[in-house]
C-alpha positions in Angstrom: 0.0 0.0 0.0 1.3 3.4 -1.0 0.4 6.5 1.0 0.2 10.2 0.2 -0.2 12.7 3.1 -1.9 16.0 2.2 -1.0 18.8 4.6 -2.7 22.1 3.8 -2.9 25.6 5.3 -0.6 25.1 8.3 -0.1 28.9 8.5 3.2 28.8 10.4 3.0 31.8 12.8 -0.3 30.5 14.1 0.5 26.8 14.6 -0.6 25.0 17.8 2.4 23.0 19.3 0.2 20.1 20.5 -1.3 19.7 17.0 2.2 19.8 15.5 3.4 17.1 17.8 0.3 15.0 17.0 0.9 15.3 13.3 4.5 14.3 13.7 3.3 11.2 15.6 0.8 10.4 12.8 3.5 10.6 10.1 5.7 8.4 12.2 2.9 5.8 12.6 1.6 5.8 9.0 5.0 6.3 7.2 3.6 8.0 4.1 5.6 7.8 0.9 4.8 11.3 -0.4 4.0 14.6 1.3 1.8 17.2 -0.5 1.9 20.7 1.0 -0.9 22.5 -0.7 -0.3 26.2 0.2 -0.6 28.8 2.9 2.5 27.4 4.5 2.9 30.6 6.5 0.7 33.2 8.0 2.6 36.3 6.8 5.4 35.0 4.5 8.1 35.8 7.1 11.5 34.3 6.8 11.2 32.8 10.4 7.8 31.2 9.5 9.2 29.6 6.3 12.2 28.3 8.3 9.9 26.8 10.9 7.8 25.2 8.2 10.8 23.7 6.4 12.2 22.3 9.7 8.8 20.7 10.5 8.6 19.1 7.0 12.1 17.7 7.5 11.2 16.2 10.8 8.3 14.4 9.2 11.0 12.4 7.3 8.7 11.7 4.3 10.8 10.5 1.3 9.1 12.7 -1.4 7.5 16.1 -1.2 5.6 18.4 -3.5 4.7 21.9 -2.3 3.2 25.0 -3.7 2.6 28.5 -2.4 -0.7 29.9 -1.2 -1.9 33.4 -1.0 -0.5 33.8 2.5 2.9 32.9 1.2 3.2 36.2 -0.7 4.2 39.2 1.4 1.2 41.4 2.2 2.6 44.5 3.8 6.0 44.7 2.0 4.8 46.2 -1.3 8.2 46.2 -3.0 8.7 42.5 -2.3 5.1 41.7 -3.2 5.5 43.4 -6.6 9.0 42.4 -7.5 10.0 39.4 -5.5 6.7 37.8 -4.4 8.0 34.2 -4.1 11.6 34.8 -3.1 11.2 33.6 0.5 9.1 30.6 -0.6 11.7 29.6 -3.1 14.5 30.0 -0.6 13.0 27.3 1.6 10.8 25.2 -0.7 12.3 25.8 -4.2 13.7 25.6 -6.8 10.3 25.5 -8.6 7.0 27.2 -8.1 5.2 24.5 -10.1 6.8 21.2 -9.2 6.2 17.9 -10.7 6.8 14.5 -9.1 6.7 11.3 -11.2 7.3 7.9 -9.6 6.1 4.5 -10.7 2.7 4.6 -9.0 2.0 8.4 -9.1 2.1 11.4 -11.4 1.8 14.6 -9.2 1.5 18.0 -10.8 1.6 21.3 -8.9 0.0 24.5 -10.2 0.6 27.9 -8.8 -2.8 29.5 -8.5 -1.8 32.6 -6.5 -1.1 36.0 -8.1 0.8 38.9 -6.7 -2.0 41.3 -7.6 -4.7 39.2 -5.9 -4.8 39.3 -2.1 -6.9 36.1 -1.7 -8.5 34.7 -4.8 -6.7 32.3 -7.1 -6.5 32.2 -10.8 -5.4 29.8 -13.5 -4.3 30.8 -17.0 -4.8 29.0 -20.3 -1.0 28.5 -20.4 -1.1 26.7 -17.1 -4.0 24.5 -18.2 -2.0 23.5 -21.2 1.1 22.9 -19.2 -0.8 20.4 -17.0 -2.3 18.8 -20.1 1.2 18.1 -21.4 2.3 16.6 -18.1 -0.8 14.4 -17.9 -0.1 13.1 -21.5 3.3 12.0 -20.3 1.8 10.0 -17.4 2.1 6.3 -17.6 -1.0 4.1 -17.7 -0.3 2.7 -14.3 0.2 6.0 -12.5 -2.4 7.7 -10.4 -2.7 11.2 -11.8 -3.1 14.0 -9.2 -3.1 17.8 -9.9 -2.5 20.0 -6.8 -3.8 23.6 -6.6 -4.4 25.9 -3.6 -7.8 27.4 -4.2 -10.6 24.8 -4.7 -12.0 23.9 -8.1 -15.3 23.0 -6.4 -17.2 24.3 -3.4 -20.2 22.5 -1.9 -21.8 25.6 -0.4 -23.0 28.9 -2.0 -21.3 31.0 0.7 -17.9 29.6 -0.3 -18.4 30.3 -4.1 -16.3 33.5 -3.9 -13.3 31.4 -2.9 -13.5 29.1 -5.9 -10.5 29.2 -8.3 -11.0 31.6 -11.2 -10.8 29.7 -14.4 -11.8 26.4 -12.7 -14.3 25.2 -15.4 -12.0 25.0 -18.5 -9.3 23.6 -16.3 -11.5 20.8 -14.9 -12.9 19.9 -18.3 -9.5 19.8 -19.9 -7.8 17.9 -17.2 -10.6 15.3 -16.9 -10.4 14.7 -20.7 -6.6 14.2 -20.4 -7.0 11.5 -17.7 -6.6 13.3 -14.4 -8.0 11.4 -11.4 -7.9 13.9 -8.5 -7.5 17.6 -8.0 -6.3 18.4 -4.5 -6.6 21.8 -2.9 -7.0 23.8 0.4 -7.5 27.5 1.1 -10.9 27.5 2.8 -10.0 25.2 5.7 -12.9 22.9 5.0 -12.3 19.2 4.2 -14.5 17.4 1.7 -14.4 14.9 -1.2 -16.6 15.4 -4.3 -16.9 13.4 -7.5 -17.0 16.2 -10.1 -19.0 14.5 -12.9 -22.1 15.0 -10.8 -21.5 18.7 -10.6 -20.0 19.7 -13.9 -22.2 19.0 -16.9 -20.9 16.8 -19.7 -17.6 16.2 -17.9 -17.5 12.8 -19.5 -15.6 10.8 -16.8 -15.1 10.6 -13.1 -12.7 13.0 -11.4 -12.5 13.8 -7.7 -12.0 17.1 -5.9 -10.2 16.5 -2.7 -10.0 19.4 -0.2 -8.1 19.5 3.0 -8.7 21.5 6.2 -6.1 23.5 8.1 -3.5 21.1 9.4 -1.9 23.0 12.3 -3.3 26.5 12.6 -5.5 28.0 15.3 -7.6 29.5 12.4 -10.1 26.7 12.3 -13.7 26.8 11.2 -16.3 26.1 13.9 -17.5 23.0 11.9 -14.0 21.7 11.0 -11.2 21.0 13.4 -7.5 20.7 12.4 -7.3 17.8 9.8 -5.1 16.2 7.2 -5.8 13.8 4.3 -4.2 10.4 3.8 -4.6 8.9 0.3 -4.0 5.2 0.4 -3.4 3.4 -2.9 -2.8 -0.2 -3.8 -0.6 -0.1 -7.0 -1.4 -3.8 -7.7 -5.2 -3.1 -7.9 -6.5 -3.6 -11.4 -9.3 -1.0 -10.7 -6.8 1.7 -9.5 -8.9 2.0 -6.4 -7.8 4.4 -3.6 -9.1 5.3 -0.2 -9.1 8.9 0.9 -8.9 9.1 4.7 -9.6 12.2 6.7 -7.8 12.4 10.0 -9.0 15.0 12.6 -7.1 16.3 15.6 -8.7 15.5 19.0 -7.4 17.3 22.0 -6.5 15.3 25.1 -5.4 16.4 28.6 -5.5 20.2 28.6 -3.0 20.3 31.4 -0.4 18.5 29.4 -1.3 19.9 26.0 -1.7 16.4 24.5 -3.8 15.2 21.6 -3.8 13.0 18.6 -5.1 12.7 15.0 -7.9 10.2 14.6 -9.3 8.6 11.5 -12.9 9.9 11.2 -13.9 9.2 7.6 -12.8 7.2 4.5 -14.0 7.8 1.0 -13.5 5.5 -2.0 -11.9 7.0 -5.0 -12.2 4.8 -8.1 -10.5 6.2 -11.2 -12.4 5.9 -14.5 -10.0 3.5 -16.0 -8.3 0.1 -15.3 -4.6 -0.7 -14.8 -3.2 -2.1 -18.0 -2.6 -5.9 -18.0 
C-alpha cells in the first residue's frame, strides 16, 4: 500500500504546538511515501515562518514532497517585495520551482501555482497553465495515479464559499478530466471534503475527484471543522486503480499536558475511471 499525506494551510505563525506534535506522531505511525503541502504554508510570509515550516517538514521524514505557495505565502505589507520578489522567500525554503512535478512509478503529481501577486486572496489559473498540466498528464504512464495540486478549490459545496473558488476552474476541470486526471487536490478554505465532479460539472465525460483539506496546524479553524489532514492510500497492484481517501482530525487530550492526537474519522472510496493495463 502506498500513501500520500496531504497537509494544507498550516499557517506557520499561528500553529498550535500540541497539534504539530500530534501530526509528527501520525506521520511516524503511518509512514507515508509522499507529502503534499498545498499552500498557505505561512501566515505572513516571514523568513522565520518559512524556516519553521521547512524544519517541520524535514522532521516528518517523508521521502518525497511536492509543495506550492498559497496566497498567505506572498508578502502582504512589504509592497516592494510583493510586486518584484513575491515568491523569493518561498523559493528559498521550498524551491527551486513554483510549479513542481513528481513522477514515480505509481504516481504522477503536478503542482499548479494559482496565487497571483495582484490578488490578495482569490486564485486564478491561466490558459497556459491549463495547457502545461495537459502536457504533463499526457506524459503520465497508464499505471500512474494522476493528481493535480492547486491551492484554491475547483469545487465548493456551499454557496457561501463560491467567492473562494478558483478563477478559471471550469475550463481547467474539463481539460484535465479529458486528459485523464484522477484527482484535483486543494485547500485554502479550511474545509475538508471529497466530491466526485462529474455529478457537478455538466458533460464532464468521466469521473474525477475534488479532494479538499482543512487546516493542518493553525488556530484559524472553522467552527464546523477541526484541524485535519488527508491520507490517500493506494494499492498499485489493484486492477481497478482503487484508492481510499482518509480524513484524520485532531482530537485534544489532557488540557494540562497539552496532549492530543489525530484520529481517523472518515474514509472515501476513489475509483479512477480506467483500469490498470494488463
